PDB file of N, CA, C and O in Angstrom, chain B, residues numbered from 101:
ATOM      1  N   MET B 101       0.819  -1.185   0.000  1.00  0.00           N
ATOM      2  CA  MET B 101       0.000   0.000   0.000  1.00  0.00           C
ATOM      3  C   MET B 101       0.869   1.258   0.000  1.00  0.00           C
ATOM      4  O   MET B 101       0.645   2.167  -0.800  1.00  0.00           O
ATOM      5  N   TYR B 102       1.853   1.312   0.890  1.00  0.00           N
ATOM      6  CA  TYR B 102       2.706   2.496   0.953  1.00  0.00           C
ATOM      7  C   TYR B 102       3.563   2.643  -0.296  1.00  0.00           C
ATOM      8  O   TYR B 102       3.809   3.755  -0.761  1.00  0.00           O
ATOM      9  N   LYS B 103       4.017   1.507  -0.840  1.00  0.00           N
ATOM     10  CA  LYS B 103       4.812   1.573  -2.069  1.00  0.00           C
ATOM     11  C   LYS B 103       3.994   2.146  -3.215  1.00  0.00           C
ATOM     12  O   LYS B 103       4.505   2.924  -4.021  1.00  0.00           O
ATOM     13  N   ASP B 104       2.726   1.764  -3.289  1.00  0.00           N
ATOM     14  CA  ASP B 104       1.848   2.313  -4.331  1.00  0.00           C
ATOM     15  C   ASP B 104       1.670   3.813  -4.139  1.00  0.00           C
ATOM     16  O   ASP B 104       1.634   4.575  -5.105  1.00  0.00           O
ATOM     17  N   SER B 105       1.561   4.223  -2.889  1.00  0.00           N
ATOM     18  CA  SER B 105       1.418   5.660  -2.602  1.00  0.00           C
ATOM     19  C   SER B 105       2.657   6.426  -3.032  1.00  0.00           C
ATOM     20  O   SER B 105       2.560   7.531  -3.566  1.00  0.00           O
ATOM     21  N   VAL B 106       3.818   5.838  -2.799  1.00  0.00           N
ATOM     22  CA  VAL B 106       5.074   6.476  -3.199  1.00  0.00           C
ATOM     23  C   VAL B 106       5.130   6.603  -4.718  1.00  0.00           C
ATOM     24  O   VAL B 106       5.517   7.647  -5.242  1.00  0.00           O
ATOM     25  N   LYS B 107       4.741   5.537  -5.428  1.00  0.00           N
ATOM     26  CA  LYS B 107       4.746   5.581  -6.898  1.00  0.00           C
ATOM     27  C   LYS B 107       3.799   6.644  -7.428  1.00  0.00           C
ATOM     28  O   LYS B 107       4.150   7.397  -8.337  1.00  0.00           O
ATOM     29  N   MET B 108       2.590   6.706  -6.859  1.00  0.00           N
ATOM     30  CA  MET B 108       1.610   7.702  -7.303  1.00  0.00           C
ATOM     31  C   MET B 108       2.082   9.117  -6.974  1.00  0.00           C
ATOM     32  O   MET B 108       1.889  10.038  -7.769  1.00  0.00           O
ATOM     33  N   ALA B 109       2.700   9.292  -5.807  1.00  0.00           N
ATOM     34  CA  ALA B 109       3.225  10.609  -5.442  1.00  0.00           C
ATOM     35  C   ALA B 109       4.316  11.029  -6.417  1.00  0.00           C
ATOM     36  O   ALA B 109       4.402  12.202  -6.780  1.00  0.00           O
ATOM     37  N   GLY B 110       5.140  10.094  -6.840  1.00  0.00           N
ATOM     38  CA  GLY B 110       6.190  10.397  -7.813  1.00  0.00           C
ATOM     39  C   GLY B 110       5.616  10.843  -9.150  1.00  0.00           C
ATOM     40  O   GLY B 110       6.111  11.789  -9.763  1.00  0.00           O
ATOM     41  N   LYS B 111       4.565  10.155  -9.600  1.00  0.00           N
ATOM     42  CA  LYS B 111       3.916  10.530 -10.858  1.00  0.00           C
ATOM     43  C   LYS B 111       3.249  11.901 -10.746  1.00  0.00           C
ATOM     44  O   LYS B 111       3.323  12.721 -11.661  1.00  0.00           O
ATOM     45  N   ALA B 112       2.600  12.132  -9.607  1.00  0.00           N
ATOM     46  CA  ALA B 112       1.947  13.421  -9.397  1.00  0.00           C
ATOM     47  C   ALA B 112       2.978  14.543  -9.315  1.00  0.00           C
ATOM     48  O   ALA B 112       2.723  15.657  -9.773  1.00  0.00           O
ATOM     49  N   GLN B 113       4.138  14.252  -8.734  1.00  0.00           N
ATOM     50  CA  GLN B 113       5.191  15.266  -8.617  1.00  0.00           C
ATOM     51  C   GLN B 113       5.688  15.686  -9.997  1.00  0.00           C
ATOM     52  O   GLN B 113       6.004  16.857 -10.206  1.00  0.00           O
ATOM     53  N   ILE B 114       5.760  14.758 -10.929  1.00  0.00           N
ATOM     54  CA  ILE B 114       6.172  15.088 -12.301  1.00  0.00           C
ATOM     55  C   ILE B 114       5.192  16.091 -12.909  1.00  0.00           C
ATOM     56  O   ILE B 114       5.601  17.063 -13.544  1.00  0.00           O
ATOM     57  N   CYS B 115       3.905  15.851 -12.711  1.00  0.00           N
ATOM     58  CA  CYS B 115       2.889  16.776 -13.225  1.00  0.00           C
ATOM     59  C   CYS B 115       2.996  18.135 -12.542  1.00  0.00           C
ATOM     60  O   CYS B 115       2.902  19.174 -13.194  1.00  0.00           O
ATOM     61  N   LEU B 116       3.190  18.121 -11.245  1.00  0.00           N
ATOM     62  CA  LEU B 116       3.309  19.367 -10.500  1.00  0.00           C
ATOM     63  C   LEU B 116       4.539  20.159 -10.943  1.00  0.00           C
ATOM     64  O   LEU B 116       4.470  21.379 -11.097  1.00  0.00           O
ATOM     65  N   ASP B 117       5.653  19.476 -11.144  1.00  0.00           N
ATOM     66  CA  ASP B 117       6.868  20.145 -11.607  1.00  0.00           C
ATOM     67  C   ASP B 117       6.653  20.808 -12.965  1.00  0.00           C
ATOM     68  O   ASP B 117       7.152  21.905 -13.217  1.00  0.00           O
ATOM     69  N   GLU B 118       5.911  20.137 -13.828  1.00  0.00           N
ATOM     70  CA  GLU B 118       5.618  20.705 -15.141  1.00  0.00           C
ATOM     71  C   GLU B 118       4.724  21.937 -15.008  1.00  0.00           C
ATOM     72  O   GLU B 118       4.915  22.923 -15.719  1.00  0.00           O
ATOM     73  N   MET B 119       3.760  21.882 -14.108  1.00  0.00           N
ATOM     74  CA  MET B 119       2.904  23.038 -13.879  1.00  0.00           C
ATOM     75  C   MET B 119       3.735  24.222 -13.387  1.00  0.00           C
ATOM     76  O   MET B 119       3.539  25.346 -13.850  1.00  0.00           O
ATOM     77  N   PHE B 120       4.658  23.985 -12.455  1.00  0.00           N
ATOM     78  CA  PHE B 120       5.505  25.071 -11.963  1.00  0.00           C
ATOM     79  C   PHE B 120       6.388  25.633 -13.079  1.00  0.00           C
ATOM     80  O   PHE B 120       6.620  26.840 -13.138  1.00  0.00           O
ATOM     81  N   ARG B 121       6.876  24.765 -13.957  1.00  0.00           N
ATOM     82  CA  ARG B 121       7.695  25.221 -15.073  1.00  0.00           C
ATOM     83  C   ARG B 121       6.887  26.143 -15.995  1.00  0.00           C
ATOM     84  O   ARG B 121       7.370  27.194 -16.418  1.00  0.00           O
ATOM     85  N   VAL B 122       5.659  25.735 -16.298  1.00  0.00           N
ATOM     86  CA  VAL B 122       4.799  26.525 -17.169  1.00  0.00           C
ATOM     87  C   VAL B 122       4.400  27.848 -16.496  1.00  0.00           C
ATOM     88  O   VAL B 122       4.332  28.888 -17.151  1.00  0.00           O
ATOM     89  N   MET B 123       4.140  27.798 -15.193  1.00  0.00           N
ATOM     90  CA  MET B 123       3.688  28.984 -14.462  1.00  0.00           C
ATOM     91  C   MET B 123       4.809  29.969 -14.131  1.00  0.00           C
ATOM     92  O   MET B 123       4.540  31.091 -13.702  1.00  0.00           O
ATOM     93  N   GLU B 124       6.041  29.564 -14.323  1.00  0.00           N
ATOM     94  CA  GLU B 124       7.187  30.386 -13.924  1.00  0.00           C
ATOM     95  C   GLU B 124       7.077  31.834 -14.400  1.00  0.00           C
ATOM     96  O   GLU B 124       7.375  32.756 -13.641  1.00  0.00           O
ATOM     97  N   HIS B 125       6.664  32.040 -15.617  1.00  0.00           N
ATOM     98  CA  HIS B 125       6.578  33.387 -16.179  1.00  0.00           C
ATOM     99  C   HIS B 125       5.224  34.060 -15.920  1.00  0.00           C
ATOM    100  O   HIS B 125       5.001  35.199 -16.331  1.00  0.00           O
ATOM    101  N   HIS B 126       4.326  33.347 -15.236  1.00  0.00           N
ATOM    102  CA  HIS B 126       2.978  33.867 -15.022  1.00  0.00           C
ATOM    103  C   HIS B 126       2.609  33.925 -13.541  1.00  0.00           C
ATOM    104  O   HIS B 126       1.442  34.128 -13.204  1.00  0.00           O
ATOM    105  N   GLU B 127       3.592  33.750 -12.652  1.00  0.00           N
ATOM    106  CA  GLU B 127       3.306  33.740 -11.218  1.00  0.00           C
ATOM    107  C   GLU B 127       2.679  35.047 -10.748  1.00  0.00           C
ATOM    108  O   GLU B 127       1.948  35.064  -9.757  1.00  0.00           O
ATOM    109  N   HIS B 128       2.958  36.128 -11.442  1.00  0.00           N
ATOM    110  CA  HIS B 128       2.388  37.422 -11.059  1.00  0.00           C
ATOM    111  C   HIS B 128       0.860  37.436 -11.189  1.00  0.00           C
ATOM    112  O   HIS B 128       0.202  38.318 -10.638  1.00  0.00           O
ATOM    113  N   MET B 129       0.306  36.483 -11.901  1.00  0.00           N
ATOM    114  CA  MET B 129      -1.139  36.423 -12.103  1.00  0.00           C
ATOM    115  C   MET B 129      -1.865  35.668 -10.982  1.00  0.00           C
ATOM    116  O   MET B 129      -3.094  35.687 -10.916  1.00  0.00           O
ATOM    117  N   ILE B 130      -1.115  35.013 -10.116  1.00  0.00           N
ATOM    118  CA  ILE B 130      -1.724  34.255  -9.019  1.00  0.00           C
ATOM    119  C   ILE B 130      -2.222  35.242  -7.968  1.00  0.00           C
ATOM    120  O   ILE B 130      -1.470  36.112  -7.530  1.00  0.00           O
ATOM    121  N   PRO B 131      -3.486  35.112  -7.561  1.00  0.00           N
ATOM    122  CA  PRO B 131      -4.021  36.024  -6.547  1.00  0.00           C
ATOM    123  C   PRO B 131      -3.220  35.945  -5.244  1.00  0.00           C
ATOM    124  O   PRO B 131      -2.717  34.882  -4.881  1.00  0.00           O
ATOM    125  N   ALA B 132      -3.109  37.061  -4.557  1.00  0.00           N
ATOM    126  CA  ALA B 132      -2.320  37.144  -3.325  1.00  0.00           C
ATOM    127  C   ALA B 132      -2.760  36.108  -2.291  1.00  0.00           C
ATOM    128  O   ALA B 132      -1.927  35.534  -1.590  1.00  0.00           O
ATOM    129  N   GLU B 133      -4.074  35.869  -2.198  1.00  0.00           N
ATOM    130  CA  GLU B 133      -4.567  34.911  -1.198  1.00  0.00           C
ATOM    131  C   GLU B 133      -4.186  33.466  -1.539  1.00  0.00           C
ATOM    132  O   GLU B 133      -4.273  32.593  -0.675  1.00  0.00           O
ATOM    133  N   ARG B 134      -3.776  33.204  -2.757  1.00  0.00           N
ATOM    134  CA  ARG B 134      -3.344  31.859  -3.174  1.00  0.00           C
ATOM    135  C   ARG B 134      -1.823  31.721  -3.233  1.00  0.00           C
ATOM    136  O   ARG B 134      -1.305  30.607  -3.309  1.00  0.00           O
ATOM    137  N   MET B 135      -1.120  32.825  -3.198  1.00  0.00           N
ATOM    138  CA  MET B 135       0.329  32.790  -3.369  1.00  0.00           C
ATOM    139  C   MET B 135       1.028  32.012  -2.251  1.00  0.00           C
ATOM    140  O   MET B 135       1.997  31.300  -2.513  1.00  0.00           O
ATOM    141  N   GLU B 136       0.553  32.137  -1.020  1.00  0.00           N
ATOM    142  CA  GLU B 136       1.169  31.406   0.087  1.00  0.00           C
ATOM    143  C   GLU B 136       1.043  29.896  -0.123  1.00  0.00           C
ATOM    144  O   GLU B 136       1.998  29.152   0.097  1.00  0.00           O
ATOM    145  N   ASP B 137      -0.135  29.453  -0.547  1.00  0.00           N
ATOM    146  CA  ASP B 137      -0.341  28.029  -0.841  1.00  0.00           C
ATOM    147  C   ASP B 137       0.552  27.581  -1.992  1.00  0.00           C
ATOM    148  O   ASP B 137       1.149  26.506  -1.945  1.00  0.00           O
ATOM    149  N   TYR B 138       0.637  28.408  -3.018  1.00  0.00           N
ATOM    150  CA  TYR B 138       1.462  28.106  -4.190  1.00  0.00           C
ATOM    151  C   TYR B 138       2.925  27.929  -3.777  1.00  0.00           C
ATOM    152  O   TYR B 138       3.574  26.958  -4.165  1.00  0.00           O
ATOM    153  N   LYS B 139       3.431  28.873  -2.992  1.00  0.00           N
ATOM    154  CA  LYS B 139       4.823  28.803  -2.554  1.00  0.00           C
ATOM    155  C   LYS B 139       5.059  27.600  -1.634  1.00  0.00           C
ATOM    156  O   LYS B 139       6.103  26.952  -1.711  1.00  0.00           O
ATOM    157  N   GLY B 140       4.094  27.307  -0.771  1.00  0.00           N
ATOM    158  CA  GLY B 140       4.218  26.147   0.112  1.00  0.00           C
ATOM    159  C   GLY B 140       4.269  24.850  -0.657  1.00  0.00           C
ATOM    160  O   GLY B 140       5.085  23.977  -0.361  1.00  0.00           O
ATOM    161  N   LEU B 141       3.403  24.718  -1.640  1.00  0.00           N
ATOM    162  CA  LEU B 141       3.384  23.514  -2.468  1.00  0.00           C
ATOM    163  C   LEU B 141       4.664  23.401  -3.280  1.00  0.00           C
ATOM    164  O   LEU B 141       5.201  22.308  -3.462  1.00  0.00           O
ATOM    165  N   LYS B 142       5.141  24.521  -3.760  1.00  0.00           N
ATOM    166  CA  LYS B 142       6.384  24.523  -4.528  1.00  0.00           C
ATOM    167  C   LYS B 142       7.553  24.074  -3.653  1.00  0.00           C
ATOM    168  O   LYS B 142       8.445  23.363  -4.116  1.00  0.00           O
ATOM    169  N   LYS B 143       7.545  24.489  -2.401  1.00  0.00           N
ATOM    170  CA  LYS B 143       8.628  24.133  -1.471  1.00  0.00           C
ATOM    171  C   LYS B 143       8.538  22.672  -1.039  1.00  0.00           C
ATOM    172  O   LYS B 143       9.546  21.965  -1.039  1.00  0.00           O
ATOM    173  N   LEU B 144       7.351  22.216  -0.674  1.00  0.00           N
ATOM    174  CA  LEU B 144       7.193  20.867  -0.130  1.00  0.00           C
ATOM    175  C   LEU B 144       7.001  19.792  -1.180  1.00  0.00           C
ATOM    176  O   LEU B 144       7.428  18.653  -0.989  1.00  0.00           O
ATOM    177  N   GLY B 145       6.371  20.135  -2.275  1.00  0.00           N
ATOM    178  CA  GLY B 145       6.102  19.136  -3.298  1.00  0.00           C
ATOM    179  C   GLY B 145       5.095  18.103  -2.831  1.00  0.00           C
ATOM    180  O   GLY B 145       4.430  18.287  -1.811  1.00  0.00           O
ATOM    181  N   LEU B 146       4.988  17.041  -3.562  1.00  0.00           N
ATOM    182  CA  LEU B 146       4.023  15.992  -3.262  1.00  0.00           C
ATOM    183  C   LEU B 146       4.682  14.705  -2.780  1.00  0.00           C
ATOM    184  O   LEU B 146       4.006  13.690  -2.613  1.00  0.00           O
ATOM    185  N   MET B 147       5.962  14.733  -2.561  1.00  0.00           N
ATOM    186  CA  MET B 147       6.674  13.506  -2.224  1.00  0.00           C
ATOM    187  C   MET B 147       6.657  13.196  -0.726  1.00  0.00           C
ATOM    188  O   MET B 147       7.541  12.501  -0.227  1.00  0.00           O
ATOM    189  N   GLN B 148       5.665  13.704  -0.015  1.00  0.00           N
ATOM    190  CA  GLN B 148       5.572  13.432   1.416  1.00  0.00           C
ATOM    191  C   GLN B 148       5.416  11.937   1.691  1.00  0.00           C
ATOM    192  O   GLN B 148       5.963  11.432   2.672  1.00  0.00           O
ATOM    193  N   MET B 149       4.685  11.230   0.845  1.00  0.00           N
ATOM    194  CA  MET B 149       4.502   9.792   1.052  1.00  0.00           C
ATOM    195  C   MET B 149       5.838   9.076   0.947  1.00  0.00           C
ATOM    196  O   MET B 149       6.078   8.116   1.680  1.00  0.00           O
ATOM    197  N   SER B 150       6.705   9.517   0.059  1.00  0.00           N
ATOM    198  CA  SER B 150       8.030   8.925  -0.064  1.00  0.00           C
ATOM    199  C   SER B 150       8.835   9.143   1.208  1.00  0.00           C
ATOM    200  O   SER B 150       9.536   8.239   1.662  1.00  0.00           O
ATOM    201  N   LYS B 151       8.741  10.323   1.781  1.00  0.00           N
ATOM    202  CA  LYS B 151       9.461  10.627   3.014  1.00  0.00           C
ATOM    203  C   LYS B 151       8.941   9.781   4.170  1.00  0.00           C
ATOM    204  O   LYS B 151       9.724   9.274   4.973  1.00  0.00           O
ATOM    205  N   ILE B 152       7.622   9.628   4.255  1.00  0.00           N
ATOM    206  CA  ILE B 152       7.027   8.794   5.300  1.00  0.00           C
ATOM    207  C   ILE B 152       7.482   7.347   5.132  1.00  0.00           C
ATOM    208  O   ILE B 152       7.862   6.699   6.108  1.00  0.00           O
ATOM    209  N   TYR B 153       7.447   6.843   3.912  1.00  0.00           N
ATOM    210  CA  TYR B 153       7.866   5.470   3.649  1.00  0.00           C
ATOM    211  C   TYR B 153       9.321   5.262   4.067  1.00  0.00           C
ATOM    212  O   TYR B 153       9.656   4.262   4.701  1.00  0.00           O
ATOM    213  N   ASN B 154      10.183   6.218   3.706  1.00  0.00           N
ATOM    214  CA  ASN B 154      11.593   6.094   4.058  1.00  0.00           C
ATOM    215  C   ASN B 154      11.801   6.096   5.566  1.00  0.00           C
ATOM    216  O   ASN B 154      12.648   5.359   6.071  1.00  0.00           O
ATOM    217  N   LEU B 155      11.061   6.893   6.277  1.00  0.00           N
ATOM    218  CA  LEU B 155      11.189   6.923   7.727  1.00  0.00           C
ATOM    219  C   LEU B 155      10.678   5.643   8.381  1.00  0.00           C
ATOM    220  O   LEU B 155      11.270   5.141   9.337  1.00  0.00           O
ATOM    221  N   MET B 156       9.563   5.120   7.847  1.00  0.00           N
ATOM    222  CA  MET B 156       8.943   3.949   8.466  1.00  0.00           C
ATOM    223  C   MET B 156       9.630   2.641   8.089  1.00  0.00           C
ATOM    224  O   MET B 156       9.680   1.719   8.903  1.00  0.00           O
ATOM    225  N   TRP B 157      10.155   2.543   6.884  1.00  0.00           N
ATOM    226  CA  TRP B 157      10.687   1.268   6.417  1.00  0.00           C
ATOM    227  C   TRP B 157      12.139   1.336   5.977  1.00  0.00           C
ATOM    228  O   TRP B 157      12.547   0.643   5.045  1.00  0.00           O
ATOM    229  N   GLY B 158      12.901   2.155   6.637  1.00  0.00           N
ATOM    230  CA  GLY B 158      14.341   2.079   6.465  1.00  0.00           C
ATOM    231  C   GLY B 158      14.936   2.795   5.289  1.00  0.00           C
ATOM    232  O   GLY B 158      15.889   2.293   4.693  1.00  0.00           O
ATOM    233  N   GLY B 159      14.426   3.932   4.931  1.00  0.00           N
ATOM    234  CA  GLY B 159      15.052   4.715   3.876  1.00  0.00           C
ATOM    235  C   GLY B 159      16.396   5.236   4.340  1.00  0.00           C
ATOM    236  O   GLY B 159      17.210   4.466   4.849  1.00  0.00           O
ATOM    237  N   SER B 160      16.641   6.494   4.181  1.00  0.00           N
ATOM    238  CA  SER B 160      17.934   7.067   4.527  1.00  0.00           C
ATOM    239  C   SER B 160      18.232   6.949   6.018  1.00  0.00           C
ATOM    240  O   SER B 160      19.398   6.919   6.413  1.00  0.00           O
ATOM    241  N   PHE B 161      17.190   6.880   6.852  1.00  0.00           N
ATOM    242  CA  PHE B 161      17.386   6.724   8.287  1.00  0.00           C
ATOM    243  C   PHE B 161      18.200   5.465   8.579  1.00  0.00           C
ATOM    244  O   PHE B 161      19.128   5.498   9.387  1.00  0.00           O
ATOM    245  N   MET B 162      17.856   4.358   7.924  1.00  0.00           N
ATOM    246  CA  MET B 162      18.579   3.100   8.134  1.00  0.00           C
ATOM    247  C   MET B 162      19.937   3.139   7.446  1.00  0.00           C
ATOM    248  O   MET B 162      20.916   2.620   7.982  1.00  0.00           O
ATOM    249  N   ALA B 163      20.008   3.737   6.284  1.00  0.00           N
ATOM    250  CA  ALA B 163      21.251   3.770   5.524  1.00  0.00           C
ATOM    251  C   ALA B 163      22.312   4.611   6.218  1.00  0.00           C
ATOM    252  O   ALA B 163      23.505   4.377   6.024  1.00  0.00           O
ATOM    253  N   ASP B 164      21.902   5.579   7.016  1.00  0.00           N
ATOM    254  CA  ASP B 164      22.848   6.438   7.714  1.00  0.00           C
ATOM    255  C   ASP B 164      23.449   5.781   8.940  1.00  0.00           C
ATOM    256  O   ASP B 164      24.368   6.328   9.548  1.00  0.00           O
ATOM    257  N   GLY B 165      22.946   4.620   9.309  1.00  0.00           N
ATOM    258  CA  GLY B 165      23.471   3.953  10.487  1.00  0.00           C
ATOM    259  C   GLY B 165      22.887   4.491  11.786  1.00  0.00           C
ATOM    260  O   GLY B 165      23.301   4.089  12.873  1.00  0.00           O
ATOM    261  N   VAL B 166      21.941   5.384  11.672  1.00  0.00           N
ATOM    262  CA  VAL B 166      21.331   5.967  12.864  1.00  0.00           C
ATOM    263  C   VAL B 166      20.483   4.938  13.594  1.00  0.00           C
ATOM    264  O   VAL B 166      20.324   5.011  14.812  1.00  0.00           O
ATOM    265  N   SER B 167      19.945   3.991  12.862  1.00  0.00           N
ATOM    266  CA  SER B 167      19.060   3.004  13.468  1.00  0.00           C
ATOM    267  C   SER B 167      19.749   2.191  14.551  1.00  0.00           C
ATOM    268  O   SER B 167      19.103   1.751  15.503  1.00  0.00           O
ATOM    269  N   GLY B 168      21.045   1.987  14.417  1.00  0.00           N
ATOM    270  CA  GLY B 168      21.775   1.252  15.439  1.00  0.00           C
ATOM    271  C   GLY B 168      21.891   2.011  16.738  1.00  0.00           C
ATOM    272  O   GLY B 168      22.169   1.415  17.779  1.00  0.00           O
ATOM    273  N   LEU B 169      21.687   3.292  16.701  1.00  0.00           N
ATOM    274  CA  LEU B 169      21.759   4.123  17.899  1.00  0.00           C
ATOM    275  C   LEU B 169      20.407   4.292  18.561  1.00  0.00           C
ATOM    276  O   LEU B 169      20.319   4.831  19.664  1.00  0.00           O
ATOM    277  N   CYS B 170      19.357   3.842  17.906  1.00  0.00           N
ATOM    278  CA  CYS B 170      17.999   4.041  18.418  1.00  0.00           C
ATOM    279  C   CYS B 170      17.332   2.702  18.676  1.00  0.00           C
ATOM    280  O   CYS B 170      17.650   1.701  18.035  1.00  0.00           O
ATOM    281  N   ASP B 171      16.416   2.696  19.609  1.00  0.00           N
ATOM    282  CA  ASP B 171      15.585   1.508  19.831  1.00  0.00           C
ATOM    283  C   ASP B 171      14.440   1.565  18.847  1.00  0.00           C
ATOM    284  O   ASP B 171      13.567   2.426  18.954  1.00  0.00           O
ATOM    285  N   LEU B 172      14.435   0.650  17.885  1.00  0.00           N
ATOM    286  CA  LEU B 172      13.370   0.639  16.882  1.00  0.00           C
ATOM    287  C   LEU B 172      12.324  -0.377  17.246  1.00  0.00           C
ATOM    288  O   LEU B 172      11.342  -0.537  16.522  1.00  0.00           O
TER     289      LEU B 172
END
């Protein structure tokens, strides 16, 4: 289930990146009340599911050797 979420988030991120590329020259047209959301989405992206998966099932946390220092 989580792997499917990561795959879908990756596909959605590609679409989002393309939207940001297209909007780059038109950002001035975004209403002020939406600009904060736009900037937040641009900063965070849609790959949150990938980050959750990595934390829960041994992504970079395990690869860094930190897991040996923690009670998992």
